[in-house]
N, C-alpha and C positions, 0 to 999 in steps of 0.2 A: 454836307462834308462830316465823314463819320469822326467821331470823337480821336481815333487810334489817326485818321491823316492829319486833323489839327495839331495832334500830339507830335507826330513827324514832321509836319512843318515846322513848327515853333522848334523842335529840337538841330533844323537843319538851318533857320535862319539866325539860332544864338551858335552852332558852331561856324557858320561864318564868318561871324560878327569875328567872334573870338581867334578865330584862325589868323584873320586879316590884321586886329587888334596885335596877336602876339607875332606876326612875321616881321609887320614893322619896326612890335620892337627890338626884338631883335637886329633887325637891321640897322638901327640907330647907335646898338651896345659898340664900345669902342675894340678896334679889330686887332688887337697885339698878338692876337693866335685866331688858328679855324676854331669853327665850333664844335668839331670833334676831339680838340686839344681844350677846351673850355668844360665842354662836356664829362669828360673822360675826368678832370680836376675834380667837379663836382658829382661827382658818381663817387670816389675816394673818400672824399668829405662826408659824404650823406653816408656811406656804405662801410669806408674802412678798407684797411688795404684789401688789395685782390692781386692775384695771377694775371698776367700779361693775357693768359688765353681768355680770361674770363671779363678780361676790360676788352677785348677784341668782340666780341659776342657782344657784350654790352652796347660797344658802339655802332656796329656793323661793320667792321673792317675786320682787315686778314691779321693774323696773327703776324706775320712779317712789319706790315705796318703800323700796328699797334709798335712793336718793338722798337719801328726809328721813331716814331711819334714818342713814347716814353726816353730812348734817348736823349730827343734833344730837350724835354719839358726837364730831366735829368740834369745836363746840361747848365739851363736857364737856372735851375736849385729851386725849381716847383714839387719835385718829386724825388725820390732816392729808393732804392733797395736792399731790402732787408730778409733777411734766410728766415723761416718759416719756425719758429720755435719746435713745431710737433712734427714736421715734414721737415729736415736736413737738406732735403733734395729740391725744395720749391724755393722760391726765391719769390716775394711781393713786393707790390709797388706802393710806396707808402707816399700821404701827403707830407709835404715839408709846412715849417711854420709860416714860408713865403706863400707856398702854394696854397695855405688854408687862408691866409691874407687876401689872394689874389681872388678867390669862391666869395670872401665877404663882401669886396672892395665890389666885384662882378652884378654881385646878388643886390647892395645897397643903389647903385648906380642904375641899374634894371627897376629898383620897385621907386626910387627917386623920379622917373621917369614918367611912371606911371601916376605920382603924388602930382606933378607938374599938371598931367594932364584934367587929373580929376578936379585939380583945383578951379578950373575951368569950367565943370558942369555945375548947373542950378541946385540949387536944393536938394528938390525932389527927385533928380537924379541921383545925387549921393546918399540919398534915405535908400531909392532902388538898390543901389551896387551893396549898400551896407544888408538889407534884407536878404541880398545873394547870394553875401558869404561863407553862410552853411552849406550851400550848394556849390560853389567854387571850391570851396576848403574838399568836399566830397569828391569834386570829381579830379581836384590836384591828388588826393588817396587812390581815387582807383587809376590814375596814369601812374602813380610810383610802381601800386603792385602792379600793375602790368610789362611796366619797363624790367621792375626788379625781377619779375618770373623769366626775362631772359636769361635771365644766368644760366649758368650751364651746371 
């Protein structure tokens, strides 16, 4: 087996393990809202106020669907619409304090779920995960850049 084949095999195994872990983790999070709604709140938390059209592209939904989703989140007090100071024709969707609190609580719940699992690992397994932290952080950055690159 060539080095390239071995690397590809390792990448496939790691990708499969991460995918299974991530999908199981997402399924265990509380379901007060859709994944698209939670993702939209997280986008606003990370990237700041956005136009509905931008949010629709990032989430991969139609503009009318995002308009409905924003209206529901607005009625729930999680987001609000504000005018854009630089262009009076534009309306931006902004995260409210309640929306920011929701995103932070959801992140804590997700992290806590992983902490409970990690606490069940052997010391050498925790050390291996600790050694992998730079690579995992880099993967998250690559994904974030790719995700943000979908912005119009």
